[in-house]
PAVOVO-591327 format. One record per residue: residue in one letter; x, y, z of N, C-alpha, C in turn. Coordinates in pm, whole numbers, plus 32768, in hexadecimal, padded with zeros to 4 digits. Layout:
<sites>
AXYZXYZXYZ ...
</sites>
This chain:
<sites>
MBFAB906B0879BF1F90990874BEC3901F0872 SBE5C902508C1BE018FB308CFBDBC8F92084C TBDBF8F130825BD7A8EEB07AABCE38EF707BB VBCB08EDB0834BC208EE90847BBF78F7B083D RBC4E8FD4086ABC379064085ABC28908807C6 EBC8490550775BC7F907106E5BC03903406A6 QBBDC8FBD06D4BB658F7C069DBAE78FCE06BA VBADF90040734BA6B90570758BA6790D40700 LBADB911506ECBADF918F069BBABC91710609 SBAF2910405D2BAD790E50544BA4790B90530 TBA0F90710594B9829049058AB92790C30590 FB94E912705DFB8FF91A105E4B8FB91E3055B RB97091F0051CB97592310497B92191E40432 AB928915E0438B8DB910D03DAB845911603F6 SB82191200475B792911F049AB75091A60485 FB79A921204A0B75B929604A3B79592F8043E GB7FF92D103F7B838932B0393B87393A603D5 GB8F593B003DDB93494200422B97193F404A5 DB9B6944F04E5BA02942F055EB9B0944905DC PB9CA93FD0646B98D941C06C8B9CF94970706 AB98994D60762B9C0954A07A8BA049523082A LB9D994B30865BA09948A08E9BA2593F408EA LBA8793CD093DBA9F93400957BAAF932D09EE ABA5292E30A29BA5892C70AB9BA8792380ACE RBAC792210B41BB00919F0B5FBAF191810BF4 ABACF91030C15BACB90D80CA1BAF890460CA8 PBB5490280D05BB8D8FA10D0ABB3A8F3E0D5B GBB548EBF0D44BB258E570D9FBB7E8E540E1A RBB628DF60E74BBB28DED0EEEBBBD8D5D0F1A VBC248D440F6ABC2E8CC30FAFBC4C8CE11042 NBC138C92109CBC2D8CA6112ABC9E8C4A1155 LBD0C8C841183BD808C3411AABD668BE7122C IBD248C27128ABD028BE71309BC9A8C3F1351 GBC4C8C0013A9BBE38C4813F0BB5C8C2113B5 EBB348BA313CFBABB8B6D138EBA4B8B5E13F3 HB9D58B9113CDB95C8B901421B96C8BE9149D TB9D18C3B149EB9E58C9B150BB9978D1C14F2 DB9738D371474B9398DBA1453B8B68DD4149B YB85D8D71149FB7DB8D8814E1B7E38D761578 NB85E8D6215A9B8768D631639B8C68DDE1662 DB8BF8E48160DB9048EC81628B99C8EB8162E GB9D18E5015ECBA5F8E3215F9BAB68E6D158C FBB258E27156EBB898E571511BB8F8DFC1496 VBBA08E391422BBB48DF013A5BC308E2A1360 FBC698DDD1303BCE98E0612C8BCEA8DE81231 PBC968E3011E4BC908E171155BCF78E681106 ABD0B8E40108ABD598E8F102BBD098E9B0FAB ABD078F130F72BCD58F210EE9BD378ED70E8E IBD058E960E26BD5D8E4B0DCCBD678E920D45 DBDC98E680CF7BDE18EA70C75BD898E6A0C08 RBD098E550C2BBC9F8E2F0BCDBC298E8A0BED ABBE78EBC0B87BB878F280BA0BB128F240B3E IBAAB8F720B60BA3B8F910B06BA52901E0AD1 YBA3F90300A4FBA4C90B20A0EB9C690DA09D0 IB9A8915B09D2B93791900986B967920A0938 AB957920408B3B9709277085DB8E992B6083E AB8E1933B0843B85E937C0834B86B940807FB RB7FC943707C2B7F094C5079FB75F94EE07B7 PB74A956B07DFB6C295970802B66795A10786 RB5E59593079EB57D95A6073AB52D9624075E NB4D5964B0704B48396C1071CB3F8969F0752 DB3E69620077BB36395F807B2B37A95AD0835 RB31395690865B319952508E7B331948F08D7 EB35A9465085FB36C93D60846B3FC93AA0859 VB40B932F0889B48E92EE0890B48F927A082D HB4EE927D07D1B502920F0771B58191C7079C LB571914E07D3B5E191080812B5FC908307CC VB678907207A1B6A58FF60761B7008FAD07C3 SB6E58F2B07D9B73C8ED9082EB78A8E7707D9 IB80F8E8307DEB8648E240795B85A8D9A07D6 DB85E8D96085BB8628D1608A2B7E38CC50890 FB7718D090888B6F28CC20877B6C48CBF07E5 AB7158CFA078BB6F58CFC06FCB6648D2A06E7 DB6428D9A0726B5B98DC90725B5B98E61072E EB5498E9C070CB53A8F2D071EB4AE8F4B074E TB4A08FBE0791B41E8FE207C8B40F907A07C3 VB39390A707C0B374913607C4B311914B0836 FB32C91AD088BB2CD91CC08F7B2D092610913 SB268928F0957B25A931D0977B28993360A06 LB2CA93A80A1AB2F293D00AA1B27893EC0AF9 DB20393F60ABDB189940D0B08B13E938C0B29 AB173931A0AFAB13292980B15B19E922E0B29 LB1F692450B8AB26991EE0B9EB24491660BD7 DB1CC915C0C13B1A390DB0C4BB134909A0BF8 AB12E90BE0B77B0CB907E0B1EB0E08FE60B22 PB0748F980B2AB07F8F090B49B0B68EB10AD9 DB0AD8EDD0A5CB0CD8E8309ECB1598E9809B3 LB1AF8EDF09FBB2368EFC09C8B2958E8809E4 AB3018E820996B3638E1509A2B3988E0D0A31 VB39F8D920A64B3CB8D7D0AEFB4598DB10B04 WB4AF8D9B0AA1B53B8DC70AB2B5488E5E0AC3 SB4E28EA70A94B4E98F3A0A9DB4BA8F6F0B24 SB4918F150B81B45C8F450C01B4C68F8C0C54 YB5448F600C4CB5AD8FA10C9BB5CC902F0C69 PB5E390430BE7B5F390CE0BBBB57591220BD0 RB4FF90E80BBBB48491360BD3B479915C0C66 GB49F90FF0CC0B49B911D0D4EB4F9918F0D74 AB56F91900D36B5CF91FB0D53B59A92820D25 LB55892840CB2B51E93010C80B4A8932C0CD8 WB45992CA0D03B3EA92E60D61B420932A0DDF WB49192F80E11B4CA93320E8BB4F793C20E71 LB53A93DA0E00B56A94610DE1B4F694C40DD3 VB48C94980D8FB41794EF0D7EB3DA950F0E06 NB3D494AA0E5FB39D94BF0EE5B3F5951E0F39 QB47595250F18B4CF95810F5FB4C6960F0F28 GB47796210EBDB46296A60E86B4C096CB0E13 FB50B96690DDFB56496870D6DB51596870CEB EB52E96EB0C97B4E896F90C17B53596AA0BAC VB51C96280BA7B56195D20B46B51795D90AC1 PB55D95FA0A54B51B95FB09D1B512956E0998 GB4C3955E092EB4C794E108E3B55194CE08A5 FB57194510881B5F594390844B5F693B707F5 DB65393B10797B67493350750B6ED92F80796 AB6EE927407A7B75F923807F1B77791A807C6 VB7F5918007D5B81D90F407C5B86590CA0844 MB83D90550878B878902108F4B8B78F9908D9 GB92F8F86090FB9718F040903B9DE8EF9096B GBA0B8E800985BA728E6F09EABAB78DE909E1 DBB1B8DD60A37BB628D560A3DBB5F8D1B0AC9 IBAF98D410B19BAE38D000B9BBA8A8C860B80 PBAB78C0E0BA3BA618B990B8CB9DE8BA70BD8 VB96E8B900B92B8EA8B9D0BD1B8CB8B1D0C1E GB89A8B2B0C98B8728AB60CE6B8E18A720D32 AB95A8AAB0D2EB9CB8A6C0D72B9E08AA50DFE GB98F8B080E25B9A08B410EAABA088BAF0EAF LBA218BF00E3DBA838C5D0E38BA3F8CE50E2D SB9BE8CE60E4AB9718D620E57B9618DB20DD7 SB9418D6B0D6CB9238DB30CEFB8A98E0C0D00 SB8488DE20D52B7CE8E330D62B7ED8EB50DAC AB8408EAF0E15B8668F290E5CB8B28F860DFF AB9078F4E0DA9B9538FA00D4AB8F58FE70CE8 VB88A8FA20CBEB82A8FE10C62B7E490550CA8 EB7BF90430D26B77E90B00D70B7DC91280D7D VB858910D0DA5B8B891790DBBB8DA91C00D38 VB8EF91740CCDB91691B20C4EB8A392070C17 TB82791DB0C2BB7B492280BF9B7A292A80C4B IB7B992A00CCEB7B1931A0D20B81E937C0CF6 EB898934B0CE0B90593A20CB1B8DF93E60C2D LB8A993980BD0B88293CE0B4EB81194350B5D GB7A994100BA9B737946A0BBAB75E94EE0BFA LB7B894E90C5DB7EA95640C9CB82F95BD0C35 AB88595800BE2B8CD95CD0B7DB86D960B0B18 LB80795BD0AEFB7A495F20A90B75496640ACE AB73B965B0B51B6EC96C30B95B74297390BC4 GB7C5972D0BB1B81F97970BDEB82C979E0C74 GB819972B0CB7B82197270D49B89896D90D7A TB8B496E20DFAB91E96920E38B8ED96620EC1 LB92595F30EECB90C95BD0F71B98C957C0FA3 PB9A295791027BA14952D105DBA0594991039 KBA7794531030BA7493C5100ABA209372106C LBA24939210EDB9D49346114CB93F9357112F SB91793D01109B88993E810E8B860939A106C IB8BA9391100AB89F93410F92B88C92AF0FB9 AB8E6927D1010B8DC91F2103CB85991D91086 LB835923310E1B7B99221112DB73E923010D3 GB74C927D1068B6E192831004B6CA91FB0FC5 GB73891B60FA4B72C91300F6DB6E990D00FCE VB70990DD104FB6CA908910B6B63390A710BC DB610912610B3B582914F10B4B5389113103C VB57B910F0FC9B54090CF0F52B520903C0F6F EB5808FF50FAAB56B8F670FCAB4F48F561028 HB4F18FA81091B48B8F9710F9B4018FBD10C6 NB3F6902D1081B37390691067B34390660FD6 FB39B903D0F79B36F902E0EEEB3758F9B0EC4 IB3E68F5A0EE3B3F68ECD0EBFB3B28E730F25 GB3BD8E9A0FA8B37F8E4C1012B3DC8DE3104D VB45F8E011054B4C18DA6108EB5018DEA1108 PB4FA8DAB117FB5318DEC11F9B5C88DD91205 CB6158E1311A9B6A68DFF11A9B6EA8E591210 GB76A8E3E122BB7BB8E94127FB7FB8F03122C VB85F8F451266B89A8FBB1224B91E8F9C11DC MB9548F2311F2B9DD8F0911C4B9EF8F14112D DB9968ED710E0B9AD8ECE1050B9B28F58100F QB9508FAA102FB94A902F0FF3B9BB90881025 MB9E1907B10A5BA5090CC10D9BAD290A71094 ABAEA90251081BB668FFB103EBB68902C0FAE SBAF590250F69BAEF904F0EDDBB0590E50ECD ABAC891340F25BAD291C60F19BB5391FD0F54 MBB8491BF0FC0BBED91FD1011BC7491B61007 GBC7C914F0FB1BCF891030FA6BD70915B0F86 VBDE5912F0FB3BE6391760F9ABEC291130F57 EBEFC913C0EE7BF5390E10E9DBFC590AF0EF7 GBFDC902B0EF2C0488FF10F40C0288FDD0FD3 HBFAC8FF80FFABF858FF11087BF068F9E1098 ABEF78F65110FBE758F32113BBE3C8F99119D LBDBA8F9111B6BD798FF01211BD4D8FA91290 LBD808FD41301BD4C8FA31380BCD38FF813A2 IBC5C8FBC139ABBDF900513AFBBA38FDE1435 DBB8890441486BB3E90321503BAAA904014DE CBA5F8FD314E5B9D48FD514B6B976901F1515 RB9A8904A1588B956909B15E2B96A913015C3 SB9E6915D15C0BA0191EC15AABA0A920F1515 LBA1791A814BFBA2D91B6142FBAB391FB140F EBB0D91F7146DBB9592281453BBDD91C013FD ABC2091F01394BC6991981339BCFC91C11337 TBD549165135EBDE391831366BE2D913612FA PBE6C917A1298BEB791321232BF3690F5126E IBF4B90751254BFC0902C1284C00D8FFA120B PC08E902111FAC0D68FF51183C0EB8F5E1181 IC0D78F22110CC0F88E9510F9C1898E9010C9 PC1DF8E45110CC26D8E4510E6C2808E241052 GC2E68E5F1016C3038E430F8AC32B8DB20F77 GC3228D830EFCC34F8CFB0EDEC2EB8C8E0EFE VC26E8CB60F1BC2088C530F3BC18A8C6E0EE9 SC1488C020EBDC0CC8C0C0E71C0588BD90EC4 IBFE28C100EAABF668BDD0EE3BF2C8B7C0E7D VBF268AFC0E9FBEF48A970E42BE698A6C0E70 IBE078A7D0E18BD7C8A5C0E37BD5989DD0DEC MBD26897B0E36BD0B88F70DFEBC7688DA0E05 DBC3388E20D93BBA388C60D8DBB91882F0D88 TBB5087F80DEEBB4187670DF9BAE5872B0D8F ABA9887810D4ABA3187540CEBB9BE870C0D33 KB9BF87130DB7B94E86E20E07B8F9875D0E24 RB88587640DE3B82F87D80DF7B7F787D60E83 RB7E8884C0EB9B7C788580F47B73588340F61 GB72087CA0FADB69A87A50FD7B68887C9106A LB61087C7109AB5F087D61129B610885F1165 VB65188B61118B68B892D1156B6218982119D DB5B1899D1159B55089FA1192B51489C61215 SB4E889481214B4A88912128DB50F890012FC EB58588CE12DAB5EC88B91341B622893E1376 YB62A89A2131DB6568A271347B5F88A5E13B1 AB5778A521396B5138A8413F6B51E8A3A147B TB53689B71474B545896714EEB5BF8993153E RB63289A314F7B6AD89CD153DB69A8A56157E RB6598AAD1537B6458B34156BB5F38B3015EC AB5888AE015E9B5338AD21660B5808A9216D3 QB5D58A3016B3B62589EF171CB6868A52175C CB6C28AA8170BB71F8B0C1740B6D78B70179A EB6608B991771B6148BF717C1B5EC8BB91846 EB5C98B391843B5A38AF318BFB61D8AE4191B AB6908AC318E0B70B8AB61930B7308B3C1970 AB7248BA91924B7438C2D195BB6E38C4F19CE RB6648C2919BEB6018C431A28B6278BF81AA8 IB64C8B791A99B6728B281B0DB6F08B611B50 LB74E8B911AFEB7CB8BC81B34B7BA8C551B6B GB7478C941B4DB72D8D1A1B80B77D8D871B3A VB7988D741AB8B7E38DD81A6BB78C8E0819F6 PB7A38E8419C4B7538EB71955B7618E6218D7 AB7DB8E3018BDB7F68DDA184AB86F8D85186D LB8848D171824B8F38CBF1845B97B8D041834 RB97E8D7117E9B9F88DC017E0BA288DED186B DB9CB8DFD18C8B9EB8E30194DBA118DC319B0 ABA058D451989BA248CD619E4BAB98CB619DF TBAEC8C801A4DBB778C521A52BB7A8BBA1A51 RBBEF8B831A34BBFD8AF21A36BBDE8ABD1AC2 EBC0A8B071B27BBF48ADC1BB1BB5E8AD51BD1 QBB138B381BA2BA828B371BB8BA418ABE1B76 VBA6B8AA41AFBBA308A331AB0BA5089B01AF6 EBACC899F1B22BAF389221B67BAA889141BEB ABA9A89821C33BA56897C1CB5B9C389571CA7 AB988897B1C35B8F889621C20B8DE88E51BCC RB94588911BBEB938881D1B63B8BE87C61B83 DB8AA87A71C00B83A87501C24B7B487951C0D TB7AE88171C2EB73288631C1BB70F886E1B87 LB77488851B35B75D88961AA5B73288131A64 GB76687A41A95B75087251A50B7B1871719DD DB7C1869E19A9B82A86811947B82586D918CB VB7AF86E3188CB7A7872A180BB7C187BF181C LB77C88001879B7908891188AB81D88AF18BB YB8568855190BB8E188671938B93F886B18C0 RB92F880C1865B988880717F0B972887D1792 RB8F588A51782B8DB891A172DB91F89971768 AB90C89AA17EAB9478A1F182CB9E08A181828 RBA1689A0183DBAA88991183BBADF89B717B2 HBA9989901747BAC989B716C2BACF8A4E16B3 IBA638A9216D7BA5E8B2316C2BACA8B6A1713 VBAD88B451791BB398B8717E8BBC78B6F17B6 TBBE68AF01794BC6F8AD31766BC888B0B16DA EBC208B0F1686BC328B4415FEBC528BD91602 NBC118C22165CBC328CB0166ABCC48CC21695 LBCF38C6F16F2BD7F8C77171DBDDD8C5416AB RBDBB8BEA1660BE108BC015EEBE168C2D1584 TBDA48C6D156ABD9E8CD31501BDF88D4A1524 QBDEF8D77159FBE448DE615CABED78DBD15CD ABEF38D4015F5BF7D8D1015F8BFB68D05156B ABF638CD7150BBF928CCA1481BFB28D531447 ABF5F8DB71466BF788E3F1434BFFA8E76146E TC00D8E6314EEC0898E91152EC1028E4A14F2 AC0F58DC714DBC1658D7A14A3C1888DAC1417 LC1238DC013C2C1408DEE1339C1808E78133A RC1538ECE1392C18D8F54139CC2238F4B13BA NC2498EE41403C2D58ED11428C31E8E6D13CC GC2DE8E4A135CC31D8DED12FEC3168D5C1328 GC2C48D3D138CC2BF8CB513C3C2608C5B1378 LC2878C301301C22F8BDE12AEC2128B5612EE KC2768B1B132FC2608A97136CC1FA8AA013DD TC2028B0A142DC1A38B1B149BC1168B321466 AC10B8B861400C0888B9F13C3C0518B1F1385 GC0A98AD31342C07D8A561304C04E89F0136A QC09089EB13DCC066898F1447BFDC89B6147B ABFC28A381486BF3D8A6514B0BED38A3A144B MBEF48A3E13C9BE968A111362BE77897D1372 RBEDF892C138BBECA889C139CBE7188801415 EBE8B88C81482BE3A88B614FBBDAB88E414E5 SBD9B894C1494BD15897D1473BCC58910142C HBD0488CB13CCBCBB88621385BC9087F213E4 ABCEB87CA143BBCCA875F149BBC54878814F3 SBC538806151EBBE788371573BB62883E1527 LBB67886914A9BAEE886E1457BAB887E1143C RBB148783142FBAED86F81415BAB386B61492 DBAF686C71503BAD48679157BBA7686C215DB DBA91874315F5BA40878F1655B9C587CF1614 YB9D88806159BB967884D155DB91A87F514FB EB95A878A14D0B91C87251479B8DC876013FB VB92D87AF13B3B8FD87E71335B95487BE12BE SB9B4876512D6BA0687351267B9BE86C11223 CBA01868011C5B9CB86091183BA4485BA1152 RBA2D85431123BA9E84EE10FABAF585331091 EBAB48572102FBB0185B00FC2BB5B86200FF5 LBB2886741050BB7986E01088BBEB86A810DD DBBCE863C1125BC3785FE1177BCA585C3111F VBC7E857D10B5BCE08542105ABD3785AF101B MBCF686180FEBBD3F86840FA9BDA086C8100A SBD7186E51081BDC8872910E3BE3D86CF110C DBE22864E1121BE8C85F21148BEF585E510DA LBEC885D8105DBF2585CE0FECBF7B864D0FE3 ABF3B86C00FF1BF84873F0FE7BFEC874B1056 NBFC2872910D0C01C87361143C09386D6113B AC086866D10EBC0F3860B10DFC15D86351079 QC14286A0102CC19E86C60FC0C212871B0FF2 PC28A87060FBAC2FA875F0FD8C2D987EF0FAF GC2FF884F1001C2E788DB0FDFC25F890F1005 CC20788B6103BC18388E4106AC18F890710FD YC1778986111FC18089B011ABC107898311FA GC093898211B9C019895711FDBFA4895C119E ABF42890311B6BEC988FF1162BE5288E011BA RBDDE890D118FBD6388F811DBBCEB890A117E MBC7888D711A8BBFC88FA1162BBE489901175 TBB9F89CB1115BB7C8A581121BAEB8A6810F5 GBAA38AC21135BA168AD51114B9BC8A8B1175 GB93E8A831153B8D98A4E11AEB8E789BA11CD GB921896E116FB93688E01185B8DD88881130 FB8E58803114AB896879D1104B8B1879C106E GB92B87C21046B94F87CB0FB9B98F88510F9E GB9A6886F0F1EB9E688EE0EFCBA7D88E00EF8 CBAC289400F31BB52894D0F1DBBA489390F9C ABC2289130F86BC89891C0FECBCEE89850FBD VBD3C89B9101DBD9F8A200FFCBE2489F9103B ABE918A170FF5BF1789F81029BF748A6E100F LBFD48A7F1069C0448ADB1051C0BA8A861025 VC0ED8AA10FACC1528A4B0F6FC1C78AA00F3F DC2408A720F5BC2B88AB50F2CC2B78ABC0E93 NC2D78B310E5CC2CF8B430DCBC31F8AD90D7E GC3938AB40DB3C3E68A520D6FC3AB89C60D6D AC34A89AD0DC2C30F89280DCDC285891F0D8C VC252898F0D57C1C689930D29C1AB89300CB8 DC201892D0C53C1E888D40BE0C1E288430C0C AC245881A0C5DC247878F0C8CC1CF87730CE5 FC1A787D60D35C13287C80D8CC0B687A80D3A VC09E87F90CD3C02687E60C7FC02B875F0C39 QC0A2873C0C03C0AF86BE0BB9C09F86440C12 AC0BB86530C94C0AB85E20CF0C01D85D90D27 VBFE5864D0D4FBF65864D0D98BEEF86280D3D ABEEA86610CC5BE74864D0C6FBE5D85BA0C4D PBEC185720C17BEA684E50BF7BE91848D0C72 ABED684AC0CDFBEC3845C0D58BE35846C0D8E YBE0384E80D8ABD7A85010DB8BD1584B80D5E EBD2B84BF0CDCBCCE847E0C7FBCCE83E70C94 ABD4583AE0CABBD4F831E0CC2BD0582F50D42 EBD0A834C0DA6BCCE832D0E28BC3683400E29 TBC0583A10DDCBB7683C70DE6BB2783AF0D66 GBB6B83A00CF5BB2583960C75BAF5841C0C40 LBB18848A0C84BAF085100C59BB6885590C1E TBB5085AA0BB7BBBB85F70B78BBBF86820BB5 PBC2886A30C00BC2D87250C42BC5A87930BE3 QBC3B880E0C07BC7588830BC4BCD188C60C27 IBD4A88E50BFDBDAB89220C57BDD389AA0C1F YBDC98A110C72BDE48A9B0C49BE578AD30C9B VBEC18AFA0C58BF328B380C9CBF1B8BCF0C9A CBF0F8C090D11BEE88C960D1DBF4C8CE40D71 HBF3F8D670D6BBF888DBF0DC6BF248E250DFD ABF468E610E6CBEED8EC40EA9BEEA8F400E51 GBE728F670E26BE638FD70DCABE2590500E0C ABE1890B90DBEBDDF91370DEEBD46912D0DF0 GBD0891830E42BC78918A0E49BC3B91D00DD0 SBBBB91EE0DD9BB7092210D65BBA092AA0D39 SBB8592C70CB9BBAE93480C80BB5A93640C05 VBB5E93E00BD6BB1C94050B59BB7694680B10 EBB8294550A8EBBD694AE0A3EBB8494ED09CE RBBA2956B09B2BB6495B00940BBBB959808C5 LBB7C956C0859BBC9954607E2BBD695B8077E 
</sites>
């Protein structure tokens, strides 16, 4: 039984006297391969991880929400009729946004007392914010006596980001959090939103390595990359780079120019690698999938230019270890995390070798999380 789960339940009893009626849960995620392909209508391959955000709650007889955050060591009170009040705690904007979305969908959510806490590292690029959106939507639906398909819950979280928080995110994080399948990664087609669970072979762990290099430049560089991809697609005469072939990109190399050529080459080859990695894992081909991860990192470093020294050092160290099938940067880039698939028998030695070597090389102390693919969001009546 999760210790963070128990902490949330015991904190609820201490804060509100008595037991909660509901416990909702939504996991974080890591993307195994398929980076910067999402806004090009391409393929991504995330897994929900066995770290999650929990909310314990019970309904009230008024329109107020009394919310305690363990992670922020803070509490706030707000009205369901004033969810965008300007002076409320910043950390509460994600749960407030999720409730705003539910109210806009016509669900009669009552006031409630709640405690929220989790074990997803904040700021490491493991989508703690998407998990908060998804877990609050799950909770609000249960309180309102409503249900929605998991994809609708995920898209609700995306709507919260776009129209309440003001962040133009893709669909991957919320889909992985809501729709994850234990022991599987999800091959997501970002155009059709079809999600195919692919089993991860037994005997392997997903190791997430936080470089402790906080992500800089991401917003401005992200916007630049997106514009470059749209321009490359326009030159190639395709709706999105997802529709281009390697042959088309090579044939248009001179027309595209060096930078747009490399950006387009990354997207086209990354989509092929992502689908190949999914096929390989389905057939137990860990070495083939791992090789695709290594090639993905090289492409992100050289063609897409979103890596940084710390991510390169971490990925190189990981790839040099016995029992590591493959490692790469994961997320938007310029800092954050790398991810590796590591044989279970080699995990302890892997962690003991990589962490001190990385610190010696960079002067930064990394955090390393050994994870497995977990189930998507859920809510239980207590």
